[in-house]
N, C-alpha and C positions, 0 to 999 in steps of 0.2 A: 447107722450104728452108733450107740452110745461109746464115748472115748473111753471112760474108766474101764480098767481091765485090758484095754488094748496095749500090746507091746509092739514096737516097730524098731527096725535097725536103721542107722544112719551111718554110711561108710565114710571114712576119713573125718571123723567127728569134731576135730580140733581145728579144722580149717575155717576161713573167714565166713563163707556161706553156712557151711554144715554148723558152725557154732550157733549161729542164728536159728537154724532149723531146730536144734537140740533144746535151745532156750524155748522157742515158741511151742514145740510139742511137749515139754515138761509143764508149761504153763497151762496148756490145754487138758492136762491130766494123764497124757501117755505115759507108759513106761519104756525108756529109750536104752536100747543097746548100742553104743556107739563104738565103732571100730577105730582103733588108733594103733600106731607101731608099738607105743610103749605107753602104757597107762600111767606109769610113774613119772614120766617125762614132765618137767616143771612146765614146758609149753602146753600141757593139757590141763594145768591147775585151774584155769578159768572156769572149765566145764564144771567142776566139783562144786564151784560157788554159786551155780545157778540155782534159782528158786526151785525146789522140788527135787534137786539132784541127790541129796542125801537118801531119798526114800525111793527114787525112781529112775536113778541113772546107773547103768552098768557100762563101765568102760572095758571092752574087749580087746586083748591084743591079737591083731590080725594084719595080715599083708594081703594086698590085691592079688598077688601072684602065688598065694599059698591058698589052695582050694579048701582045704580042711579046717583052716582057721577062719575062712569066711563062712564056711558050713556051720561051725559051731555058734558063730555070732547070730547068724540068721536063723537057726533052729528055734522053733517057738514063737515066731513073730508073725503079726497078722499083716506087717507091710515092711518094705525095703525102700529107703531113700538112697539111691546110689549116687553120691556126690563126689566121692574121692576120684581125683584123677591128676596126673602130671600137668604141670603148667610150665611148657618149655618149647623151644623151637628146635631142640636137638632130637632128630627123627628116632634114633634109637632109644632114648629115654621116653619119648613120647607116644610112639604109635603102638608098640607091642604091649606095654602095661595097660594103656587105655583100652585097647581092643580086647585083650586077654581077661584082663580084670573084670571088664564088663561082662564077658561071657560066663566067667566063673561065678560072678554075684547073681546072674539069672538062673544059671543051673542050680546053685544053692537054693534060690527062692523057689524053684519048681520042685525041688526035693521037699523043701519044707512046707509046701502049699500054702504059700502067702497070698494074701487076698489081692494085693496089687504091688506092683514094683513102679516107683517113680525115678526116672532117670535124669540125671542134670546133664544136658548137652550143652550147646552154646550156639550164639549168633553164627560163629564160626562155620558151623555145619550147614548154614542157611544162605549167607549172602555172598559168598566168594565166587562171583559168576561175572567175568568180563563182558559176557553177551547180554546181560540185563540192561535194558533201556533205562534213562534216568526217570521215566514215567511209570516204571513197573513198580507196583506196591509189594514190598518183601513182606510175605505171609508164611504160614506153616507149610505151604505147598512148595516152597523154593528149596532147593538143595545147592550146597557149594559144588563147583566143578573141581573133581578130584585132580584132573590133570593139571589144572590152573595152580591149584594149591601146590602140587609137586614141583612145576615149574617156576614158582615164585618162592620156592622153598618156605612156604608157610605151614610148616609141620604141626603147629599147634591146631589150626583149622582142619588140616588133613585128618590129624589123629581124632579129633572130635567128631568129624563126619563119618569116618569108617568105624568108630566106636558106637556110634548112633545106628549106623546100618546094621551092625553086628547085634546090637540090642534088639532091634525090630526081628531079625532072623531068628535069632535064638529064642525069642520070646513066642514067637509063632509057632516055631516047631515045637516047643516045650509046653504050649498052651497057658503061657503066663500073662495076666492082664498088666500090660505095660502102658504107661502114660509118660510122655517126655516134655520136660520145660527146657526152653532155648533161651537163656539170658544174655543180654549184651554185657557190656563192661560194667561190673558191679562196684558201687561206690557206698559210703556211707560210714556208720559207727562201727569200729572193731571191738569185738569182745576179747579177741585173743591178743597176746602181748606182742607177737611178732608181726612187722609189716608184710602184707602180701603183695602179689604182683600187680594186682589193679590198682592198689592204693598208691603204689610207686609212680604211677602215671600222674597222679596229681602232686604228690611230694615234690617232685623234681621242680615243679613251678614255683615252689615256696622257699626252697633252700638256696636259690641262686645258681644251682648246678645247670639248669637250662638258660641259655641266654636268648634263645629265640623259641617260636613255637612253630610246629609243623603246618603246611598248608594241606590239612586233611580233616576227616570229620569222623566222629565216632558216637555211638549210641550208648546211653547212660540208663542205670537203674538203681533204686535204693536197694541194699542187701535185704533190708526187712521185708520189702514187697516181694523179693525173689523167694526167700524162705516161706512166706505166706502163700505164694503162688503154688509152691510144692505141695503144701498142707491142704490147700483147697482143692487141687487136683486128686489128692489122695481121698479126701473125705466126699468128694462128689461123685456118686455111682455112675451118673451119666458122662463123666469126663473121658474123654478119649483122644488118641492121636498126640500131636505136638501143641505146644502152647509157647508163643514168642512173648518173651518178657522184656519189654522196653519202654522207657518213658520219654526220651527224646533224642535226637541227633543234634549234635552240636558241631560247628567246626571249632577247632582248637582256640581260634581268636575269640569266640563267644566264651569259652571255658576261662581263658585267662582274664578276660574283661570281668566276669563274674567274680573271680578270686580277688582281682585287684580291688574291686568295689567292696567287697566284704572285709578284706584282709590288706587294707593299703600298707600296713607296716612291713610286709614282706616283698622281696625283689622279685615281683612277678613279671616275666618278660612280655613286652607288648609290642615286639618286632617278629614279623613272619620271616621264616628262614627261606621262604621262596616268594619273591615279590615279582617274578617274571611271568608266572603262569596265573592264569585266572583262579579265584578263589573256589576251592572244591566245594561242590554243592552237597547238602545233606540228602541221603536216600529217603523215600517214602516207605512207611511200615505200618502194619496193621497189629495192635495189641487187644483188637475187639474180642477175641476168644477168652481171654482172662478177665476182661471188664464184664463180660456176660456171666462170668461166675461170681461177680461181686467184688473183684479186686479193684481198689481205688489206689492209683499210683501217686507216690510222693514227688512232687515237682523237682526237677533237676536241680534247681538252685538250692533246694534244701539239702539235696544229696551232697552237692559240693561243699555246703557250709558244715554239714554234719561230719564229713570226712576230715576237713582242716580241725574242727574241734575236737575229734577224736585223736588226731595225731598230737594235738597240744596235751591232751589230758594223759595220753600214754607216755608223754615225755620225749616222743621222737621229734617234735618240733618245738623249738624254744619260742616262749610267749614274750615277745617285747613288751616291757613294762609300761611305756607310756600310753599306747594306744589300745590297751588290753580290752576295755569295755566301750569302746567307741562305737562297735558296730553292733546294732540288734537287728536279727532278721525279722521280717514280717511272715508270719506264717501264712 
């Protein structure tokens, strides 16, 4: 279908990932209705400055737990990108808004007869499973163990898993065409002014607040790739099911080594907090489903580099004068 004339809704439009989705959708010629709590809040100002925003961006005041406001935003849309979600390990703030907000969005989408809903889930809904062997490849068929999430008080992963399950149940019941993207930890260039949770993960290694790094692994992906993955699964008629969105799994030790190499002027910790136990091993994963749609992933080194550069440009991270231009990344 030609893009021009198509209207889509992006929930939580001011967020790190959603802002990139709004940007790319506008660049592609879509009219975008973005839901935000307050369209006049200065923290949403960056959206109004995006190319095409004056002509084709409508910011709608809406709340995830206010069905009528969501219905109004989704009315007249060809598609919905449901990205808004709490990011917290407080069970009360995480689980209910994530689950009920998702149900409301899909119900509103069913009423508006949208063509497809793309839901942003998480690796948290996929890989939290203590019984998975080290040689098992994590892919779209894997689901997190809810009891394990509860017992380890990992409410973010629990919330994302139950919200995704609710999305599948309600969409089936209502006959809504649903496709899900499951990103890992998202890094890269920030469009918004405020620092989001996933960026803090890198920031602490540059400010001197972290004196050591953990003996653990984490999967990473570039924010632009995740935004593009959502658009690809929306635009590809044959896309279905879940799509794992990940570029690399790194040990924290590898992350700090990359940061220290690119940005030697910062006090990056090079000591592990746990030197007794063996080094945690990365898990295996498959991102083949997205590659088959034509997505080319940005290398993790570039993700880390872009994250730091963005923090510098936003004034969050001071730029030491003497070594400012000493490192150039090889693309």
